DOKOLDREN-804582 format. One record per residue: residue in one letter; x, y, z of N, C-alpha, C in turn. Coordinates in steps of 0.02 Angstrom, whole numbers, padded with zeros to 5 digits, always signed. Atoms other than C-alpha are relative to their C-alpha. Layout:
# residues N
AXYZXYZXYZ;...
This chain:
# residues 211
M+00072+00004+00009-03042+02958-01246-00036+00054+00040;K+00031-00054-00038-03082+03086-01110+00003+00064-00040;K-00008-00060+00041-03014+03224-01220-00046-00002-00060;A+00043+00007+00058-03107+03156-01370-00073+00012+00017;T+00070-00008-00020-03271+03150-01276-00016+00073+00012;K+00012-00070-00013-03254+03330-01219-00001+00040-00065;T-00004-00036+00063-03206+03388-01394-00064-00009-00040;S+00058+00014+00041-03353+03303-01479-00065+00016+00036;N+00059-00015-00040-03474+03340-01335-00055-00052-00010;V+00047+00054+00012-03556+03171-01365+00015-00057+00049;N-00007+00059-00043-03586+03029-01243-00032-00061-00030;K+00036+00057+00029-03712+02921-01335-00023+00016-00071;L+00022-00005+00070-03751+02892-01520-00049-00056-00012;I+00051+00051+00015-03909+02801-01576-00012-00001-00075;Y+00010+00009+00072-03920+02734-01755-00062-00043-00012;T+00054+00043+00024-04074+02667-01842+00026-00043-00057;V-00024+00048+00050-04044+02513-01950-00055-00014-00050;E+00046+00018+00054-04132+02492-02117+00029-00058-00038;D-00024+00061+00033-04112+02315-02184-00026-00005-00071;S+00022+00013+00069-04126+02256-02363-00065-00039+00000;Q+00064+00036+00007-04299+02198-02417+00004-00053-00056;E-00009+00048+00054-04225+02082-02549-00017-00071+00020;V+00014+00067-00024-04270+01933-02441-00062-00029-00032;I+00062+00026+00028-04444+01920-02518+00010-00031-00069;P-00010+00033+00064-04394+01892-02701+00047-00059+00003;V-00046+00057-00008-04252+01778-02645-00038-00061+00024;L+00039+00056-00025-04370+01669-02544-00050-00025-00052;S+00048+00020+00052-04496+01670-02687+00034-00046-00051;N-00037+00041+00048-04363+01600-02804+00015-00070+00029;I-00014+00064-00032-04318+01465-02677-00063-00043+00001;V+00064+00037-00003-04501+01417-02654-00018-00026-00069;E+00017+00021+00069-04527+01410-02843+00040-00061-00020;S-00042+00057+00019-04380+01293-02866-00021-00063+00037;L+00022+00058-00039-04443+01180-02726-00066-00028-00027;V+00065+00022+00025-04620+01175-02796+00009-00036-00067;D-00011+00029+00066-04558+01138-02972+00031-00069+00004;S-00034+00065-00006-04454+00993-02909-00039-00051+00041;S+00041+00046-00040-04594+00914-02806-00062-00021-00038;E+00061+00025+00031-04755+00823-02843-00062+00031+00031;T+00056-00032-00034-04864+00942-02743-00052+00024-00050;K+00055-00022+00043-05034+00987-02814-00013+00075+00007;I+00008-00072-00009-05021+01166-02751+00039+00036-00054;S-00035-00035+00054-04978+01285-02892+00056+00042+00028;S-00057-00039-00020-04813+01376-02885-00019+00072+00017;D+00020-00070-00011-04894+01548-02901-00039+00008+00065;S+00040-00005-00061-05019+01515-02761+00043-00006+00062;L-00044+00010-00058-04884+01453-02642+00045+00061+00011;K-00043-00059-00006-04769+01598-02680-00039+00060+00027;M+00041-00056-00022-04910+01723-02655-00016-00006+00074;M+00017+00011-00070-04959+01646-02488+00060+00015+00045;I-00061-00012-00040-04780+01647-02421+00020+00073-00002;S-00018-00070+00007-04747+01821-02489-00044+00044+00045;Q+00047-00039-00042-04903+01889-02400+00017-00008+00074;K-00017+00012-00069-04851+01808-02236+00064+00037+00019;I-00063-00035-00013-04675+01880-02249-00012+00076+00006;K+00014-00072-00001-04741+02055-02288-00037+00019+00065;K+00037-00014-00062-04862+02046-02140+00048-00001+00060;K-00048+00005-00055-04721+01992-02025+00046+00061+00002;M-00043-00059+00004-04611+02135-02087-00036+00063+00024;Q+00039-00058-00022-04750+02261-02059-00007+00001+00076;E+00005+00004-00073-04772+02199-01880+00066+00018+00033;E-00065-00014-00029-04585+02206-01846+00021+00072-00010;A-00018-00069+00014-04573+02380-01922-00023+00048+00056;K+00023-00041-00056-04665+02445-01768+00055+00011+00050;Y-00056-00005-00047-04506+02416-01670+00065+00008-00040;P-00059-00010+00041-04359+02495-01761+00062-00031+00030;T-00064+00027-00021-04192+02408-01752+00049+00057+00009;E-00046-00055-00014-04065+02523-01671+00067-00027+00025;I-00065+00014-00030-03881+02522-01624+00017+00058+00045;K-00015-00052-00049-03833+02616-01468+00074-00002+00019;F-00070-00007-00020-03656+02679-01436+00004+00043+00062;E-00015-00041-00058-03595+02742-01270+00076+00006+00005;I-00072-00012-00001-03422+02821-01271+00024+00000+00073;T-00028+00004-00066-03317+02778-01119+00073+00024-00001;K-00068-00026-00003-03145+02832-01059+00051-00048-00031;D-00048+00049+00025-03064+02670-01119-00023-00035-00064;G+00025+00031+00061-03168+02627-01273-00072+00019-00013;W+00070-00014+00012-03352+02610-01309-00042-00062+00015;I+00048+00053-00011-03507+02507-01271-00050+00001-00057;K+00047+00005+00055-03619+02445-01412-00053-00051+00015;Q+00056+00045-00014-03791+02367-01397-00054+00011-00053;R+00054-00002+00049-03927+02325-01523-00068-00001+00035;F+00069-00003-00023-04112+02358-01498-00043-00029-00055;I+00038+00035+00051-04218+02232-01595-00068-00021+00026;K+00069+00020-00018-04408+02209-01588-00016+00019+00072;N+00017-00027-00066-04423+02317-01433+00038-00033+00057;K-00040+00032-00052-04290+02216-01340+00074+00014-00012;L-00073-00010+00004-04107+02250-01301+00034-00068-00004;T-00037+00062+00007-03985+02116-01355+00063+00003+00043;Y-00062+00000-00037-03814+02072-01286+00036+00067-00006;C-00037-00063-00002-03701+02217-01239+00074-00015-00010;F-00070+00010+00016-03525+02227-01312+00042+00058+00026;K-00044-00051-00027-03392+02322-01216+00068-00007-00034;H-00063+00001+00038-03241+02365-01326+00054+00041+00036;F-00057-00035-00029-03071+02413-01256+00050+00015-00055;I-00044-00021+00054-02962+02513-01375+00072-00023+00011;K-00070+00012-00014-02796+02480-01288+00025-00067-00027;N-00023+00066+00022-02785+02293-01324-00049-00033-00048;D+00048+00025+00048-02931+02274-01447-00037-00061+00026;S+00037+00056-00030-03024+02159-01328-00073+00018+00010;I+00072-00009-00005-03211+02135-01305-00027-00044+00057;I+00037+00037-00051-03319+02083-01157-00073+00003-00018;V+00071+00003+00017-03497+02025-01193-00041-00010+00064;Y+00045+00004-00058-03628+02059-01059-00070-00020-00023;D+00070+00012+00017-03811+02012-01051-00034+00067-00014;S+00035-00061+00020-03944+02138-01103-00004+00052+00055;N+00002-00047-00056-03943+02216-00929+00069+00027+00019;K-00068-00022-00012-03755+02247-00936+00026-00021+00069;V-00019+00022-00067-03732+02146-00776+00045-00062-00003;N-00037+00064+00001-03675+01967-00808+00043-00007-00062;I-00046+00010+00056-03523+01929-00917-00015-00068-00032;I+00013+00061+00036-03562+01800-01051+00065-00030-00027;T-00065+00023+00027-03391+01789-01134+00045+00061-00010;S-00049-00052+00016-03234+01888-01174+00049-00027-00051;Y-00047+00023+00052-03114+01882-01321+00037+00060-00029;K-00037-00053+00035-02987+01981-01422-00022+00002-00072;K+00020-00007+00069-03035+02049-01591+00055-00026-00046;T-00049+00029+00046-02948+01949-01727-00002+00037-00067;T-00005-00034+00063-02889+02022-01891-00015-00048-00058;D+00016+00040+00059-02968+01953-02050+00047+00018-00057;N-00043-00011+00058-02879+01939-02216-00038+00046-00049;C+00039-00049+00039-02954+02099-02289+00044+00055-00028;L-00031-00058+00031-02897+02234-02408-00053+00054-00006;C+00049-00054-00001-02980+02404-02395+00027+00060-00039;K-00017-00059+00040-02976+02547-02522-00047+00056+00017;I+00040-00057-00021-03035+02718-02467+00001+00056-00053;T+00006-00058+00045-03099+02858-02581-00036+00055+00037;I+00029-00057-00037-03135+03030-02505-00019+00055-00050;D+00023-00056+00042-03237+03167-02589-00031+00053+00046;K+00023-00051-00047-03251+03322-02478-00045+00052-00034;S+00047-00045+00034-03353+03412-02612-00072-00022+00012;K+00067+00025-00017-03501+03301-02565-00008+00005+00076;T+00009-00011-00071-03565+03358-02396-00073-00009+00021;K+00067+00008-00028-03714+03330-02283+00002+00021+00073;D+00004-00020-00070-03766+03409-02118-00041-00052+00037;I+00033+00051-00040-03808+03275-01990+00005+00020+00073;F+00003-00022-00069-03861+03337-01818+00052+00055+00016;G-00046-00055-00012-03755+03494-01837+00072-00015-00018;Y-00068+00018+00022-03601+03399-01896+00004+00005-00075;E-00010-00004+00073-03538+03446-02069+00040-00061-00021;C-00031+00063+00019-03500+03277-02144+00018+00000-00075;Y-00019+00007+00070-03412+03232-02307-00001-00074-00020;Y+00011+00067+00029-03422+03080-02421+00065-00042+00001;V-00055+00048+00002-03309+02928-02401-00028-00067-00026;K+00019+00066+00024-03319+02764-02496+00056-00049+00018;A-00048+00053-00017-03235+02607-02429-00017-00062-00039;E+00009+00062+00037-03213+02457-02542+00043-00054+00033;E-00034+00051-00039-03169+02300-02447-00006-00069-00032;V-00001+00069+00026-03119+02127-02508+00031-00044+00054;C-00023+00045-00053-03104+01990-02377+00003-00072-00027;S-00009+00069+00022-03037+01816-02411+00001-00047+00060;N+00001+00051-00052-03073+01664-02303+00049-00054-00020;T-00052+00047+00018-02918+01556-02302-00023-00073+00006;D+00025+00068-00010-03016+01403-02243-00046-00022-00058;S+00048+00017+00052-03161+01405-02367+00020+00024-00069;K-00024-00030+00062-03066+01503-02501-00054+00042-00035;E+00052-00044+00026-03219+01614-02522+00022+00073+00007;T-00015-00071-00001-03208+01800-02558-00064+00040+00007;L+00058-00042-00011-03331+01928-02493+00019+00072-00016;T-00011-00069+00019-03342+02101-02570-00053+00044+00032;A+00047-00047-00031-03421+02246-02475+00020+00071-00017;N-00011-00071+00012-03440+02429-02521-00039+00040+00051;Y+00033-00043-00049-03480+02562-02391+00001+00072-00026;E+00006-00070+00018-03544+02734-02442-00020+00038+00063;M+00008-00030-00066-03529+02849-02292+00004+00076-00003;Y-00012-00070-00014-03544+03026-02230+00030+00003+00070;V-00040+00005-00061-03413+03053-02095+00014+00068+00029;T-00021-00061-00035-03362+03182-01966+00068-00012+00033;E-00065+00004-00034-03191+03219-01891-00007+00020+00074;K+00011-00026-00068-03270+03281-01728-00012-00055+00051;I+00013+00056-00046-03311+03110-01654+00058-00049-00007;H-00063+00037+00002-03155+03012-01608-00010-00072+00019;L+00007+00072-00006-03200+02830-01630+00027-00032-00063;P-00023+00033+00062-03122+02704-01751-00058-00019-00045;M+00053+00012+00047-03223+02676-01908-00030-00070+00006;Y+00025+00068-00003-03237+02488-01881-00049-00011+00058;A+00048+00007-00056-03339+02519-01722-00072-00005-00026;I+00067+00003+00029-03493+02546-01831-00003-00047-00059;L+00001+00042+00060-03443+02451-01988+00010-00073+00016;E-00015+00069-00019-03388+02293-01896+00043-00035-00052;N-00044+00030+00050-03254+02265-02025+00073+00015+00018;D-00071-00009-00016-03065+02282-02038+00029+00065-00027;C-00025-00065+00022-03053+02459-02107+00017+00041+00062;E-00017-00032-00064-02964+02515-01950+00036+00066-00012;L-00028-00066+00014-02937+02694-02008-00026+00049+00052;S+00020-00050-00049-02941+02841-01889-00003+00068-00033;G+00003-00068+00026-02974+03025-01912-00071+00022-00016;Y+00069-00018+00012-03159+03018-01951-00045-00059+00018;F+00047+00051-00022-03316+02924-01899-00066+00008-00037;P+00062-00005+00040-03473+02883-02002-00062+00015+00042;L+00065-00013-00031-03640+02958-01952-00056-00027-00043;E+00048+00033+00044-03727+02879-02101+00038-00049-00044;V-00036+00053+00037-03677+02716-02187-00050-00039-00042;K+00036+00048+00042-03746+02619-02335+00049-00055-00018;C-00042+00058+00015-03676+02444-02358-00029-00038-00059;F+00019+00040+00058-03680+02347-02521+00043-00062-00001;L-00036+00063+00008-03633+02163-02531-00010-00025-00070;S+00003+00021+00070-03591+02107-02707-00045+00047-00041;N+00035-00054+00036-03664+02274-02770-00075+00001+00013;E+00071-00003-00018-03835+02240-02690-00007+00031+00069;F+00011-00034-00063-03903+02350-02551-00011-00050+00057;Y+00005+00047-00057-03884+02264-02382-00030+00034+00062;Y+00028-00037-00056-03914+02392-02244+00021+00073-00002;R-00021-00069-00012-03907+02575-02195-00004+00014+00074;Y-00002-00025-00069-03855+02642-02025-00006+00076-00003;K+00011-00072+00002-03921+02818-01997-00007+00027+00071;L+00003-00029-00066-03888+02924-01843-00067+00036+00009;T+00067-00030-00012-04058+02971-01770-00005+00037+00066;R+00002-00036-00064-04019+03030-01593+00070+00007+00028;I-00062-00011-00036-03877+03103-01493-00017+00018+00072;E+00011-00015-00072-03869+03106-01303+00065+00020+00033;
């Protein structure tokens, strides 16, 4: 990791998170079904409009504080911390050697818990297209698509996720550090990620600062 840090000349990576806005139509459908099944005198359209306006107002207020993910590369792994609504959340310290994690409080002082990363029952298919390129903070990145299918043996449910990424070979971190999945492939690291769950846009991680 010392060699990797010197090679990439990067100590900290800050990503901005763009979440899906599909929550509004989904909630509207839920509200409509509840209104239709009740004896309320409030019309379905009026109730949906009122809730939709409140949700939009809340989103506009929260948009003032961008959600970010901060990476700090260390000699034995990396530290990851989210920044939500102008506040830092728990800090996750990852150790590459034994795939273990220690969770600290937002001040990186007190240990809350520690555990080893467990492997899920996932299959991952990777497609690389180096003809599609993008310059991100001086890094020449190329296109990678990861298609992941995870099965839960307990609930027997299957989750499908597609990741469209622009990656660099200059930053030596495992891909799952940003994706939080089981595509534990090495050799390149995403600087921009779009995630789709069941073919619907879910989030985008975009590198916005380097320190």
